[in-house]
N, C-alpha and C positions, 0 to 999 in steps of 0.2 A: 391311257396314253393315249395323246391328242395329236393328230396326225397333223403337218402343218408345212408347208413347200414354200413358203413366206418366207427367205430368210435374211428379209429389208430390217430386222430385228437384234440378227445375231450381236452377241457386244463386239465392241471396239476399245483398245487403244483408252483408258480414260470412262470405262463402263458407258459410257453415251449409245444412241442405236445407229447405227449406218445412217445416211443419208444422200446416199446416192452419189453418182459417177462423177459429180463433183461441186456437192459439200459439202464442209469441212471435219465432219463428221467422220468420217472412213473411209475405206480403198473403194476403185471400181471395182462394182459386180457384174459377174453374165457373162454369156461368151462371147469371144471375139475380145474380151478384153486381157491383162494379163493370166495369163492359167488357163485362158477356156480355151474351146478346140482351135487349134492349131495356133494358139497365140502362147507368147512367150513369157514367163513372170521376171517379178523383181528378184532379187536374192530374198532369204529372210536373214532377222539376227544379222545382217553384218559378217554372216560366215562363209563366203564365198561359195553357197552350195546355191544352187538355181530353182524356181517352181518347178520342173518337172520332178526333181527328187522331194520335194515338197510334197507333189500329188502322190507319189507312188508311196513315201513312210506312212501319210493318212491312211492308203488305203489297204498296205500289211496293217498298222496298230487296228484301224478297224475291222479289219477278219477277224480281228480277237475275241474283239469285244465294243457296245458302242459305245462312244466319247462322246464332252463336249469339246469345244475347242482348246479352250486351255488346259484341260485334260491331254491332249493332243500334244501342245508345246512342251507340257513338260515329258511326257512321254521319251519324247526325242532327243530332249536335254540329259532324260536320265541316260537312253541309250547311248549317246553318245561323252557321255562322263563330261559333260556341261560344253563342249566342243562346237555344239550347234544347238540353237535355240532359234526359231523361227519365231517371226514379228507375228502376234495380232493381224496387222496388216496383209501376210503373208499365210497364214495359215485359214482366215475366212475366207478371203476371194479363192481357194483352193475349192471348200468343200464350199462354195457358191456352184464353180464350175461343176464340181462331181455331181450336185443335184441335176443340173441342168444337165448332165448326161447320162440321167439313167444310173448312176453307178453307186451313188448316193441318200439314200432320206434323210429327213429331217425329223423328231417327235418330240414333245415336249413332257420330257421328264424330271418330276420332284423340282418342277420349275425351272427347268435349266433346258436349250435347245440342244441336243442330244444325237446325233450324226450316227446310221450304222450302213452297212452294206445292202445294198439290193442284191436281188440274184442276179443282177450284170455284174454290180461288183464286186459278187461271188468269184463268176464266171471268167472277170479281168483278171482277178489272183491266179486263178487255176490257172491260166492260157498263159500269163506272165510270170509268174514266179520270181517277183525281185529276189537278188542276191542279199540277206540281210545283213549280212556281215557289210558288203560292201557298203550298200544302202548308208548304214549305221555308221560306218567308221569313222571313227574318232581320228580325225587328221592331228596326230601326236607332237610333230614337228610346229606345227603352225600354236596349238594348246601349249606346249614350252614356252614359244616365244613369247607368247603373251603374258606367260607369268615372270620368264625377267621381267618385262617389259613395266607391271604392276609391283613388281620387288621395287625397279626403279624410282617410280613415281614416289614407292612409300619412302625411300630413300632420302632423294630430295624432300618430299614432307619435313622428316625427319631434321633434317640440317637448317631446313630454314626456321624449323620451331628453335632449336640449339643455339641458331646467332639469334635469334630475335629474346629468345629469354633469357640468353648466358651470357651476354655482352660484355665479355672479357678477354686479353690476350691469351689467357690459357687457354680457354673454352674453345678461342676461334682457334688456335695452334695445335690442337688436341684433336679438331674435328676434320682441321686441312690433312695431319698426321694419318686420320680413319680409311681417309677417303683416299688419300694417295695410295696407303696399303691396298684396300679394294681395286686399286687400279692395277695397281703391278698384278696383285693376284689374277686379273682377268686375263692379263696378256700374258701368264704362264699358263691360262687354259688354251689359250691359240696356240703355242709353244710344245703343250704335252700334244695337243692334238695333230 
């Protein structure tokens, strides 16, 4: 394994290398930027969680085993049943910041830049012991809302497909009847609740 502290080549979305603080290829790296010491990060994956949580999640996962960036993303997504999936633009600057702080080291393993905890990183885990259940808690209400919106979009696509493909008065009337019935059923849910 080759020890490497230069993280400028961490892969970013699209597979290209990072191009620095203002380049088009990747997010800003380094201390003082988002997620750096004393800094605040942007949200990962649009899931309503800040970089502070990404930082803790990365450290907890690296305490289990060394991981590369996309492995961290997949692990977080799996542990939250898909409710939280940080973007590469959130994970890689967090790894950079943790390396700058001496909590993480980076090595080349099987052609992948893989992060693992340093002694300082393991000490952080021992001292802070994040509540993993809370850290990876699924936002079930928001997840349920997303499922409803997915079905709503699918319904809209189905209606569009029907009226474009079967443009007859009978088909239009049947589609209208189905939608009206669905609307009434939804209001019944409100009444029952």
